[in-house]
PDB file of N, CA, C, O and CB in Angstrom:
ATOM      1  N   MET A   1      35.023 157.217 103.301  1.00  0.00           N
ATOM      2  CA  MET A   1      34.471 155.851 103.359  1.00  0.00           C
ATOM      3  C   MET A   1      35.021 155.092 104.063  1.00  0.00           C
ATOM      4  O   MET A   1      36.234 155.243 104.208  1.00  0.00           O
ATOM      5  CB  MET A   1      34.396 155.240 102.329  1.00  0.00           C
ATOM      6  N   PRO A   2      34.246 153.853 104.854  1.00  0.00           N
ATOM      7  CA  PRO A   2      34.715 153.445 105.704  1.00  0.00           C
ATOM      8  C   PRO A   2      35.690 152.160 104.906  1.00  0.00           C
ATOM      9  O   PRO A   2      35.751 151.821 103.724  1.00  0.00           O
ATOM     10  CB  PRO A   2      33.628 153.208 106.737  1.00  0.00           C
ATOM     11  N   SER A   3      36.369 151.663 106.110  1.00  0.00           N
ATOM     12  CA  SER A   3      37.196 150.770 105.637  1.00  0.00           C
ATOM     13  C   SER A   3      36.630 149.313 104.768  1.00  0.00           C
ATOM     14  O   SER A   3      35.401 149.331 104.696  1.00  0.00           O
ATOM     15  CB  SER A   3      37.922 150.477 106.835  1.00  0.00           C
ATOM     16  N   PRO A   4      37.028 148.526 104.346  1.00  0.00           N
ATOM     17  CA  PRO A   4      36.600 147.075 104.151  1.00  0.00           C
ATOM     18  C   PRO A   4      35.769 146.448 105.431  1.00  0.00           C
ATOM     19  O   PRO A   4      34.650 145.949 105.552  1.00  0.00           O
ATOM     20  CB  PRO A   4      37.959 146.176 103.893  1.00  0.00           C
ATOM     21  N   ASN A   5      36.886 146.724 106.344  1.00  0.00           N
ATOM     22  CA  ASN A   5      36.509 145.701 107.299  1.00  0.00           C
ATOM     23  C   ASN A   5      35.240 146.218 108.373  1.00  0.00           C
ATOM     24  O   ASN A   5      34.439 145.577 109.053  1.00  0.00           O
ATOM     25  CB  ASN A   5      37.909 145.311 108.131  1.00  0.00           C
ATOM     26  N   ASP A   6      35.519 148.007 108.131  1.00  0.00           N
ATOM     27  CA  ASP A   6      33.978 148.718 109.081  1.00  0.00           C
ATOM     28  C   ASP A   6      32.499 148.275 108.394  1.00  0.00           C
ATOM     29  O   ASP A   6      31.444 147.985 108.957  1.00  0.00           O
ATOM     30  CB  ASP A   6      33.943 150.799 108.982  1.00  0.00           C
ATOM     31  N   LEU A   7      32.951 148.356 106.453  1.00  0.00           N
ATOM     32  CA  LEU A   7      31.934 147.971 106.046  1.00  0.00           C
ATOM     33  C   LEU A   7      31.305 146.530 105.992  1.00  0.00           C
ATOM     34  O   LEU A   7      30.081 146.471 105.874  1.00  0.00           O
ATOM     35  CB  LEU A   7      32.028 148.414 105.130  1.00  0.00           C
ATOM     36  N   THR A   8      32.138 145.182 106.080  1.00  0.00           N
ATOM     37  CA  THR A   8      31.812 143.953 106.534  1.00  0.00           C
ATOM     38  C   THR A   8      31.190 144.143 107.591  1.00  0.00           C
ATOM     39  O   THR A   8      30.008 143.808 107.513  1.00  0.00           O
ATOM     40  CB  THR A   8      32.770 143.115 106.702  1.00  0.00           C
ATOM     41  N   HIS A   9      31.587 144.647 108.792  1.00  0.00           N
ATOM     42  CA  HIS A   9      30.786 144.711 110.167  1.00  0.00           C
ATOM     43  C   HIS A   9      29.808 145.240 109.877  1.00  0.00           C
ATOM     44  O   HIS A   9      28.952 144.386 110.107  1.00  0.00           O
ATOM     45  CB  HIS A   9      31.293 145.379 111.315  1.00  0.00           C
ATOM     46  N   GLU A  10      29.196 146.333 109.417  1.00  0.00           N
ATOM     47  CA  GLU A  10      27.689 147.068 109.314  1.00  0.00           C
ATOM     48  C   GLU A  10      27.214 146.372 108.347  1.00  0.00           C
ATOM     49  O   GLU A  10      25.983 146.355 108.324  1.00  0.00           O
ATOM     50  CB  GLU A  10      27.547 148.682 108.962  1.00  0.00           C
ATOM     51  N   PHE A  11      27.880 145.628 107.313  1.00  0.00           N
ATOM     52  CA  PHE A  11      26.780 144.979 106.506  1.00  0.00           C
ATOM     53  C   PHE A  11      26.267 143.584 107.615  1.00  0.00           C
ATOM     54  O   PHE A  11      25.046 143.431 107.660  1.00  0.00           O
ATOM     55  CB  PHE A  11      27.507 144.414 104.748  1.00  0.00           C
ATOM     56  N   ASP A  12      26.917 142.829 108.275  1.00  0.00           N
ATOM     57  CA  ASP A  12      26.402 141.577 108.920  1.00  0.00           C
ATOM     58  C   ASP A  12      25.923 142.132 109.893  1.00  0.00           C
ATOM     59  O   ASP A  12      25.101 141.479 110.536  1.00  0.00           O
ATOM     60  CB  ASP A  12      27.288 140.453 109.276  1.00  0.00           C
ATOM     61  N   ILE A  13      26.242 143.456 110.326  1.00  0.00           N
ATOM     62  CA  ILE A  13      24.902 143.787 111.811  1.00  0.00           C
ATOM     63  C   ILE A  13      23.336 144.088 110.788  1.00  0.00           C
ATOM     64  O   ILE A  13      22.187 143.726 111.045  1.00  0.00           O
ATOM     65  CB  ILE A  13      25.444 145.967 113.141  1.00  0.00           C
ATOM     66  N   LEU A  14      23.756 144.718 109.831  1.00  0.00           N
ATOM     67  CA  LEU A  14      22.138 144.751 109.113  1.00  0.00           C
ATOM     68  C   LEU A  14      21.596 143.790 108.512  1.00  0.00           C
ATOM     69  O   LEU A  14      20.377 143.842 108.349  1.00  0.00           O
ATOM     70  CB  LEU A  14      21.926 145.628 108.114  1.00  0.00           C
ATOM     71  N   MET A  15      22.384 142.593 107.992  1.00  0.00           N
ATOM     72  CA  MET A  15      21.894 141.660 107.727  1.00  0.00           C
ATOM     73  C   MET A  15      21.281 140.554 108.661  1.00  0.00           C
ATOM     74  O   MET A  15      20.522 139.623 108.390  1.00  0.00           O
ATOM     75  CB  MET A  15      22.625 141.368 107.089  1.00  0.00           C
ATOM     76  N   GLN A  16      21.894 140.979 109.933  1.00  0.00           N
ATOM     77  CA  GLN A  16      21.369 140.083 111.396  1.00  0.00           C
ATOM     78  C   GLN A  16      19.961 140.318 111.726  1.00  0.00           C
ATOM     79  O   GLN A  16      19.060 139.483 111.801  1.00  0.00           O
ATOM     80  CB  GLN A  16      22.205 140.547 112.855  1.00  0.00           C
ATOM     81  N   ARG A  17      19.900 141.909 111.960  1.00  0.00           N
ATOM     82  CA  ARG A  17      18.556 142.637 111.595  1.00  0.00           C
ATOM     83  C   ARG A  17      17.722 142.315 111.198  1.00  0.00           C
ATOM     84  O   ARG A  17      16.654 142.145 111.786  1.00  0.00           O
ATOM     85  CB  ARG A  17      18.480 143.359 110.996  1.00  0.00           C
ATOM     86  N   ALA A  18      18.054 142.062 109.638  1.00  0.00           N
ATOM     87  CA  ALA A  18      16.957 141.578 109.154  1.00  0.00           C
ATOM     88  C   ALA A  18      16.599 140.251 108.986  1.00  0.00           C
ATOM     89  O   ALA A  18      15.522 139.973 108.458  1.00  0.00           O
ATOM     90  CB  ALA A  18      16.854 142.026 108.222  1.00  0.00           C
ATOM     91  N   GLY A  19      17.327 139.442 109.349  1.00  0.00           N
ATOM     92  CA  GLY A  19      17.094 138.125 109.626  1.00  0.00           C
ATOM     93  C   GLY A  19      17.556 137.368 107.980  1.00  0.00           C
ATOM     94  O   GLY A  19      17.176 136.304 107.493  1.00  0.00           O
ATOM     95  N   ILE A  20      18.361 138.253 107.515  1.00  0.00           N
ATOM     96  CA  ILE A  20      19.005 137.575 106.292  1.00  0.00           C
ATOM     97  C   ILE A  20      20.171 136.937 106.459  1.00  0.00           C
ATOM     98  O   ILE A  20      20.950 137.300 107.340  1.00  0.00           O
ATOM     99  CB  ILE A  20      19.262 138.430 105.286  1.00  0.00           C
ATOM    100  N   ARG A  21      20.529 135.574 105.376  1.00  0.00           N
ATOM    101  CA  ARG A  21      21.653 135.189 105.757  1.00  0.00           C
ATOM    102  C   ARG A  21      21.940 134.941 104.276  1.00  0.00           C
ATOM    103  O   ARG A  21      21.216 134.269 103.541  1.00  0.00           O
ATOM    104  CB  ARG A  21      21.748 134.072 106.871  1.00  0.00           C
ATOM    105  N   VAL A  22      23.253 135.650 103.857  1.00  0.00           N
ATOM    106  CA  VAL A  22      23.925 135.519 102.732  1.00  0.00           C
ATOM    107  C   VAL A  22      24.383 134.309 102.595  1.00  0.00           C
ATOM    108  O   VAL A  22      24.955 134.038 103.650  1.00  0.00           O
ATOM    109  CB  VAL A  22      24.841 136.345 102.606  1.00  0.00           C
ATOM    110  N   PRO A  23      24.480 132.957 101.478  1.00  0.00           N
ATOM    111  CA  PRO A  23      24.873 132.016 101.050  1.00  0.00           C
ATOM    112  C   PRO A  23      26.602 132.500 100.708  1.00  0.00           C
ATOM    113  O   PRO A  23      27.065 133.301  99.896  1.00  0.00           O
ATOM    114  CB  PRO A  23      23.854 131.573  99.932  1.00  0.00           C
ATOM    115  N   ASP A  24      27.172 131.717 101.607  1.00  0.00           N
ATOM    116  CA  ASP A  24      28.809 131.956 101.496  1.00  0.00           C
ATOM    117  C   ASP A  24      29.263 132.278 100.322  1.00  0.00           C
ATOM    118  O   ASP A  24      30.031 133.220 100.128  1.00  0.00           O
ATOM    119  CB  ASP A  24      29.637 130.826 101.825  1.00  0.00           C
ATOM    120  N   ALA A  25      28.618 131.170  99.048  1.00  0.00           N
ATOM    121  CA  ALA A  25      28.875 131.382  97.751  1.00  0.00           C
ATOM    122  C   ALA A  25      28.891 132.894  96.906  1.00  0.00           C
ATOM    123  O   ALA A  25      29.532 133.138  95.883  1.00  0.00           O
ATOM    124  CB  ALA A  25      27.974 130.570  97.247  1.00  0.00           C
ATOM    125  N   ARG A  26      28.182 133.620  97.497  1.00  0.00           N
ATOM    126  CA  ARG A  26      27.340 134.961  97.477  1.00  0.00           C
ATOM    127  C   ARG A  26      27.993 136.129  97.976  1.00  0.00           C
ATOM    128  O   ARG A  26      27.972 137.222  97.410  1.00  0.00           O
ATOM    129  CB  ARG A  26      26.106 134.854  98.278  1.00  0.00           C
ATOM    130  N   ARG A  27      28.784 135.777  99.443  1.00  0.00           N
ATOM    131  CA  ARG A  27      28.899 136.776 100.157  1.00  0.00           C
ATOM    132  C   ARG A  27      30.161 137.775  99.270  1.00  0.00           C
ATOM    133  O   ARG A  27      29.969 138.968  99.034  1.00  0.00           O
ATOM    134  CB  ARG A  27      29.215 136.218 101.709  1.00  0.00           C
ATOM    135  N   ALA A  28      31.148 137.201  98.951  1.00  0.00           N
ATOM    136  CA  ALA A  28      32.019 138.423  97.871  1.00  0.00           C
ATOM    137  C   ALA A  28      31.357 139.343  97.016  1.00  0.00           C
ATOM    138  O   ALA A  28      31.611 140.547  96.996  1.00  0.00           O
ATOM    139  CB  ALA A  28      32.902 137.770  96.782  1.00  0.00           C
ATOM    140  N   ALA A  29      30.402 138.707  96.220  1.00  0.00           N
ATOM    141  CA  ALA A  29      29.443 139.734  95.580  1.00  0.00           C
ATOM    142  C   ALA A  29      28.789 140.617  95.881  1.00  0.00           C
ATOM    143  O   ALA A  29      28.877 141.731  95.366  1.00  0.00           O
ATOM    144  CB  ALA A  29      28.742 139.429  95.156  1.00  0.00           C
ATOM    145  N   VAL A  30      27.654 140.161  97.170  1.00  0.00           N
ATOM    146  CA  VAL A  30      27.162 140.902  97.660  1.00  0.00           C
ATOM    147  C   VAL A  30      27.812 141.752  98.843  1.00  0.00           C
ATOM    148  O   VAL A  30      27.016 142.312  99.595  1.00  0.00           O
ATOM    149  CB  VAL A  30      26.263 140.341  97.823  1.00  0.00           C
ATOM    150  N   LEU A  31      28.871 141.871  99.031  1.00  0.00           N
ATOM    151  CA  LEU A  31      29.794 142.518 100.040  1.00  0.00           C
ATOM    152  C   LEU A  31      30.102 143.677  99.095  1.00  0.00           C
ATOM    153  O   LEU A  31      29.776 144.834  99.364  1.00  0.00           O
ATOM    154  CB  LEU A  31      31.190 141.569 100.617  1.00  0.00           C
ATOM    155  N   ALA A  32      30.812 143.288  97.855  1.00  0.00           N
ATOM    156  CA  ALA A  32      31.143 144.288  96.730  1.00  0.00           C
ATOM    157  C   ALA A  32      30.109 144.744  96.196  1.00  0.00           C
ATOM    158  O   ALA A  32      30.534 145.495  95.319  1.00  0.00           O
ATOM    159  CB  ALA A  32      31.903 143.830  95.689  1.00  0.00           C
ATOM    160  N   SER A  33      28.678 144.765  96.170  1.00  0.00           N
ATOM    161  CA  SER A  33      27.276 145.560  96.138  1.00  0.00           C
ATOM    162  C   SER A  33      27.392 146.473  96.623  1.00  0.00           C
ATOM    163  O   SER A  33      27.510 147.614  96.178  1.00  0.00           O
ATOM    164  CB  SER A  33      26.175 145.123  96.655  1.00  0.00           C
ATOM    165  N   TYR A  34      27.365 145.899  98.090  1.00  0.00           N
ATOM    166  CA  TYR A  34      27.233 147.089  99.592  1.00  0.00           C
ATOM    167  C   TYR A  34      27.821 148.103  99.497  1.00  0.00           C
ATOM    168  O   TYR A  34      27.199 149.163  99.560  1.00  0.00           O
ATOM    169  CB  TYR A  34      27.793 146.710 100.982  1.00  0.00           C
ATOM    170  N   ALA A  35      29.325 148.076  99.301  1.00  0.00           N
ATOM    171  CA  ALA A  35      30.332 149.003  99.023  1.00  0.00           C
ATOM    172  C   ALA A  35      29.745 149.759  98.165  1.00  0.00           C
ATOM    173  O   ALA A  35      29.148 150.785  98.494  1.00  0.00           O
ATOM    174  CB  ALA A  35      31.562 148.523  98.568  1.00  0.00           C
ATOM    175  N   ASP A  36      29.886 149.182  96.518  1.00  0.00           N
ATOM    176  CA  ASP A  36      29.436 150.093  95.606  1.00  0.00           C
ATOM    177  C   ASP A  36      27.950 151.357  96.279  1.00  0.00           C
ATOM    178  O   ASP A  36      28.034 152.569  96.474  1.00  0.00           O
ATOM    179  CB  ASP A  36      28.955 148.961  94.266  1.00  0.00           C
ATOM    180  N   LEU A  37      26.847 150.506  96.455  1.00  0.00           N
ATOM    181  CA  LEU A  37      25.973 151.037  96.853  1.00  0.00           C
ATOM    182  C   LEU A  37      26.819 152.525  98.364  1.00  0.00           C
ATOM    183  O   LEU A  37      26.418 153.680  98.512  1.00  0.00           O
ATOM    184  CB  LEU A  37      24.896 149.570  97.282  1.00  0.00           C
ATOM    185  N   HIS A  38      27.664 152.012  98.944  1.00  0.00           N
ATOM    186  CA  HIS A  38      28.027 153.096  99.954  1.00  0.00           C
ATOM    187  C   HIS A  38      28.314 154.100  99.173  1.00  0.00           C
ATOM    188  O   HIS A  38      27.658 155.112  99.419  1.00  0.00           O
ATOM    189  CB  HIS A  38      29.162 152.835 100.918  1.00  0.00           C
ATOM    190  N   ASP A  39      29.349 154.207  97.992  1.00  0.00           N
ATOM    191  CA  ASP A  39      29.886 154.919  97.204  1.00  0.00           C
ATOM    192  C   ASP A  39      28.603 155.667  96.207  1.00  0.00           C
ATOM    193  O   ASP A  39      28.450 156.877  96.042  1.00  0.00           O
ATOM    194  CB  ASP A  39      30.955 154.018  96.529  1.00  0.00           C
ATOM    195  N   GLN A  40      28.060 154.946  95.828  1.00  0.00           N
ATOM    196  CA  GLN A  40      26.912 156.039  95.162  1.00  0.00           C
ATOM    197  C   GLN A  40      26.257 156.793  96.347  1.00  0.00           C
ATOM    198  O   GLN A  40      26.349 158.016  96.242  1.00  0.00           O
ATOM    199  CB  GLN A  40      25.567 155.204  94.232  1.00  0.00           C
ATOM    200  N   ILE A  41      25.601 156.330  97.477  1.00  0.00           N
ATOM    201  CA  ILE A  41      24.747 157.266  98.159  1.00  0.00           C
ATOM    202  C   ILE A  41      25.869 158.121  98.766  1.00  0.00           C
ATOM    203  O   ILE A  41      25.336 159.132  99.224  1.00  0.00           O
ATOM    204  CB  ILE A  41      23.664 156.587  99.255  1.00  0.00           C
ATOM    205  N   ALA A  42      27.099 158.143  98.950  1.00  0.00           N
ATOM    206  CA  ALA A  42      27.990 159.868  99.424  1.00  0.00           C
ATOM    207  C   ALA A  42      27.790 160.290  98.336  1.00  0.00           C
ATOM    208  O   ALA A  42      27.329 161.427  98.441  1.00  0.00           O
ATOM    209  CB  ALA A  42      29.815 160.111  99.861  1.00  0.00           C
ATOM    210  N   LEU A  43      27.949 159.794  96.669  1.00  0.00           N
ATOM    211  CA  LEU A  43      27.674 160.637  95.706  1.00  0.00           C
ATOM    212  C   LEU A  43      26.848 161.627  95.882  1.00  0.00           C
ATOM    213  O   LEU A  43      27.239 162.784  95.725  1.00  0.00           O
ATOM    214  CB  LEU A  43      27.323 160.089  94.817  1.00  0.00           C
ATOM    215  N   LEU A  44      25.652 161.357  96.212  1.00  0.00           N
ATOM    216  CA  LEU A  44      24.268 161.725  95.794  1.00  0.00           C
ATOM    217  C   LEU A  44      23.953 162.610  97.445  1.00  0.00           C
ATOM    218  O   LEU A  44      23.158 163.548  97.512  1.00  0.00           O
ATOM    219  CB  LEU A  44      23.082 160.047  95.311  1.00  0.00           C
ATOM    220  N   HIS A  45      24.693 162.119  98.592  1.00  0.00           N
ATOM    221  CA  HIS A  45      23.985 162.708  99.435  1.00  0.00           C
ATOM    222  C   HIS A  45      24.355 164.087  99.338  1.00  0.00           C
ATOM    223  O   HIS A  45      25.517 164.355  99.035  1.00  0.00           O
ATOM    224  CB  HIS A  45      24.093 162.155 100.661  1.00  0.00           C
ATOM    225  N   ASN A  46      23.271 165.279  99.620  1.00  0.00           N
ATOM    226  CA  ASN A  46      23.115 166.740  99.804  1.00  0.00           C
ATOM    227  C   ASN A  46      23.935 167.315  98.670  1.00  0.00           C
ATOM    228  O   ASN A  46      24.608 168.344  98.618  1.00  0.00           O
ATOM    229  CB  ASN A  46      23.611 167.275 101.271  1.00  0.00           C
ATOM    230  N   ARG A  47      23.636 166.138  97.555  1.00  0.00           N
ATOM    231  CA  ARG A  47      23.996 166.817  96.419  1.00  0.00           C
ATOM    232  C   ARG A  47      23.037 167.798  95.214  1.00  0.00           C
ATOM    233  O   ARG A  47      23.478 168.431  94.254  1.00  0.00           O
ATOM    234  CB  ARG A  47      24.548 165.784  95.839  1.00  0.00           C
ATOM    235  N   TYR A  48      21.755 167.661  95.624  1.00  0.00           N
ATOM    236  CA  TYR A  48      20.662 168.311  95.275  1.00  0.00           C
ATOM    237  C   TYR A  48      19.585 169.297  96.195  1.00  0.00           C
ATOM    238  O   TYR A  48      18.567 168.693  96.536  1.00  0.00           O
ATOM    239  CB  TYR A  48      20.074 167.342  94.799  1.00  0.00           C
ATOM    240  N   ALA A  49      19.632 170.062  96.433  1.00  0.00           N
ATOM    241  CA  ALA A  49      18.599 170.959  97.217  1.00  0.00           C
ATOM    242  C   ALA A  49      17.202 170.481  96.878  1.00  0.00           C
ATOM    243  O   ALA A  49      16.882 169.777  95.920  1.00  0.00           O
ATOM    244  CB  ALA A  49      18.725 172.569  96.829  1.00  0.00           C
ATOM    245  N   TYR A  50      16.573 170.887  97.646  1.00  0.00           N
ATOM    246  CA  TYR A  50      14.935 170.906  97.530  1.00  0.00           C
ATOM    247  C   TYR A  50      14.206 171.544  96.491  1.00  0.00           C
ATOM    248  O   TYR A  50      13.238 171.111  95.866  1.00  0.00           O
ATOM    249  CB  TYR A  50      14.368 171.514  98.626  1.00  0.00           C
ATOM    250  N   THR A  51      14.851 172.729  96.382  1.00  0.00           N
ATOM    251  CA  THR A  51      14.645 173.793  95.058  1.00  0.00           C
ATOM    252  C   THR A  51      15.142 173.039  93.851  1.00  0.00           C
ATOM    253  O   THR A  51      14.526 173.456  92.870  1.00  0.00           O
ATOM    254  CB  THR A  51      15.590 175.332  95.178  1.00  0.00           C
ATOM    255  N   ASP A  52      15.794 172.331  93.602  1.00  0.00           N
ATOM    256  CA  ASP A  52      16.069 171.559  92.500  1.00  0.00           C
ATOM    257  C   ASP A  52      15.024 170.343  92.146  1.00  0.00           C
ATOM    258  O   ASP A  52      15.032 169.620  91.150  1.00  0.00           O
ATOM    259  CB  ASP A  52      17.414 171.050  92.730  1.00  0.00           C
ATOM    260  N   GLU A  53      14.174 170.337  93.194  1.00  0.00           N
ATOM    261  CA  GLU A  53      12.561 169.346  92.954  1.00  0.00           C
ATOM    262  C   GLU A  53      11.995 169.874  91.771  1.00  0.00           C
ATOM    263  O   GLU A  53      12.192 171.058  91.500  1.00  0.00           O
ATOM    264  CB  GLU A  53      11.193 169.530  94.278  1.00  0.00           C
ATOM    265  N   PRO A  54      11.001 168.814  90.685  1.00  0.00           N
ATOM    266  CA  PRO A  54      10.393 169.326  89.892  1.00  0.00           C
ATOM    267  C   PRO A  54       9.591 170.723  90.115  1.00  0.00           C
ATOM    268  O   PRO A  54       9.836 170.959  91.297  1.00  0.00           O
ATOM    269  CB  PRO A  54       9.770 168.413  89.576  1.00  0.00           C
ATOM    270  N   SER A  55       8.895 171.617  89.712  1.00  0.00           N
ATOM    271  CA  SER A  55       7.666 172.273  90.418  1.00  0.00           C
ATOM    272  C   SER A  55       6.340 171.371  90.005  1.00  0.00           C
ATOM    273  O   SER A  55       5.416 171.533  90.803  1.00  0.00           O
ATOM    274  CB  SER A  55       7.472 173.976  89.889  1.00  0.00           C
ATOM    275  N   ASN A  56       6.180 170.854  89.394  1.00  0.00           N
ATOM    276  CA  ASN A  56       5.014 170.308  89.122  1.00  0.00           C
ATOM    277  C   ASN A  56       4.961 168.800  89.763  1.00  0.00           C
ATOM    278  O   ASN A  56       5.917 168.132  90.157  1.00  0.00           O
ATOM    279  CB  ASN A  56       4.824 170.369  87.613  1.00  0.00           C
ATOM    280  N   VAL A  57       3.519 168.442  89.756  1.00  0.00           N
ATOM    281  CA  VAL A  57       3.231 166.819  90.121  1.00  0.00           C
ATOM    282  C   VAL A  57       2.281 166.307  89.073  1.00  0.00           C
ATOM    283  O   VAL A  57       1.286 167.004  88.872  1.00  0.00           O
ATOM    284  CB  VAL A  57       2.481 166.551  91.707  1.00  0.00           C
ATOM    285  N   PHE A  58       2.425 165.211  88.378  1.00  0.00           N
ATOM    286  CA  PHE A  58       1.925 164.315  87.314  1.00  0.00           C
ATOM    287  C   PHE A  58       0.667 163.920  87.744  1.00  0.00           C
ATOM    288  O   PHE A  58       0.828 163.888  88.964  1.00  0.00           O
ATOM    289  CB  PHE A  58       2.790 163.114  87.020  1.00  0.00           C
ATOM    290  N   ARG A  59      -0.457 163.606  87.534  1.00  0.00           N
ATOM    291  CA  ARG A  59      -1.624 163.023  88.182  1.00  0.00           C
ATOM    292  C   ARG A  59      -2.335 162.394  86.866  1.00  0.00           C
ATOM    293  O   ARG A  59      -2.670 162.975  85.834  1.00  0.00           O
ATOM    294  CB  ARG A  59      -2.587 164.194  89.075  1.00  0.00           C
ATOM    295  N   LEU A  60      -2.464 161.002  87.228  1.00  0.00           N
ATOM    296  CA  LEU A  60      -3.251 160.228  86.048  1.00  0.00           C
ATOM    297  C   LEU A  60      -4.583 160.508  86.539  1.00  0.00           C
ATOM    298  O   LEU A  60      -4.917 160.830  87.679  1.00  0.00           O
ATOM    299  CB  LEU A  60      -2.950 158.495  85.841  1.00  0.00           C
ATOM    300  N   SER A  61      -5.349 160.322  85.422  1.00  0.00           N
ATOM    301  CA  SER A  61      -7.155 160.178  86.416  1.00  0.00           C
ATOM    302  C   SER A  61      -7.519 158.610  85.745  1.00  0.00           C
ATOM    303  O   SER A  61      -7.115 157.984  84.765  1.00  0.00           O
ATOM    304  CB  SER A  61      -8.950 161.862  85.723  1.00  0.00           C
ATOM    305  N   PRO A  62      -8.471 158.363  86.803  1.00  0.00           N
ATOM    306  CA  PRO A  62      -8.424 156.759  86.771  1.00  0.00           C
ATOM    307  C   PRO A  62      -9.446 156.831  85.152  1.00  0.00           C
ATOM    308  O   PRO A  62      -9.929 157.777  84.530  1.00  0.00           O
ATOM    309  CB  PRO A  62      -9.360 155.745  88.582  1.00  0.00           C
ATOM    310  N   PRO A  63      -9.440 155.392  84.933  1.00  0.00           N
ATOM    311  CA  PRO A  63     -10.006 155.031  83.733  1.00  0.00           C
ATOM    312  C   PRO A  63     -11.595 155.405  83.465  1.00  0.00           C
ATOM    313  O   PRO A  63     -12.096 155.436  82.341  1.00  0.00           O
ATOM    314  CB  PRO A  63      -9.786 153.601  83.653  1.00  0.00           C
ATOM    315  N   ASP A  64     -12.124 155.615  84.392  1.00  0.00           N
ATOM    316  CA  ASP A  64     -13.468 155.739  84.587  1.00  0.00           C
ATOM    317  C   ASP A  64     -13.641 157.310  84.452  1.00  0.00           C
ATOM    318  O   ASP A  64     -14.807 157.627  84.216  1.00  0.00           O
ATOM    319  CB  ASP A  64     -13.950 155.085  85.990  1.00  0.00           C
ATOM    320  N   GLY A  65     -12.802 158.302  84.541  1.00  0.00           N
ATOM    321  CA  GLY A  65     -12.912 159.927  84.406  1.00  0.00           C
ATOM    322  C   GLY A  65     -13.225 160.617  85.497  1.00  0.00           C
ATOM    323  O   GLY A  65     -13.562 161.800  85.454  1.00  0.00           O
ATOM    324  N   ARG A  66     -13.105 159.670  86.969  1.00  0.00           N
ATOM    325  CA  ARG A  66     -13.510 161.127  87.945  1.00  0.00           C
ATOM    326  C   ARG A  66     -12.405 161.315  88.381  1.00  0.00           C
ATOM    327  O   ARG A  66     -12.195 162.261  89.141  1.00  0.00           O
ATOM    328  CB  ARG A  66     -14.600 161.122  89.245  1.00  0.00           C
TER     329      ARG A  66
END
């Protein structure tokens, strides 16, 4: 897990690239959410193999029955 300073720097770079300015009043909450997202991605990364995917695909017919 990256340090809080590294996460803040990464977040700032991503927001700058996207052209998004986070208001100062919301910055702490958004950074906490970003750190939590990082944790969740690390938890799920490489957890499941492609063979764990469902073997079937659901399709819905259009209302006119085509």
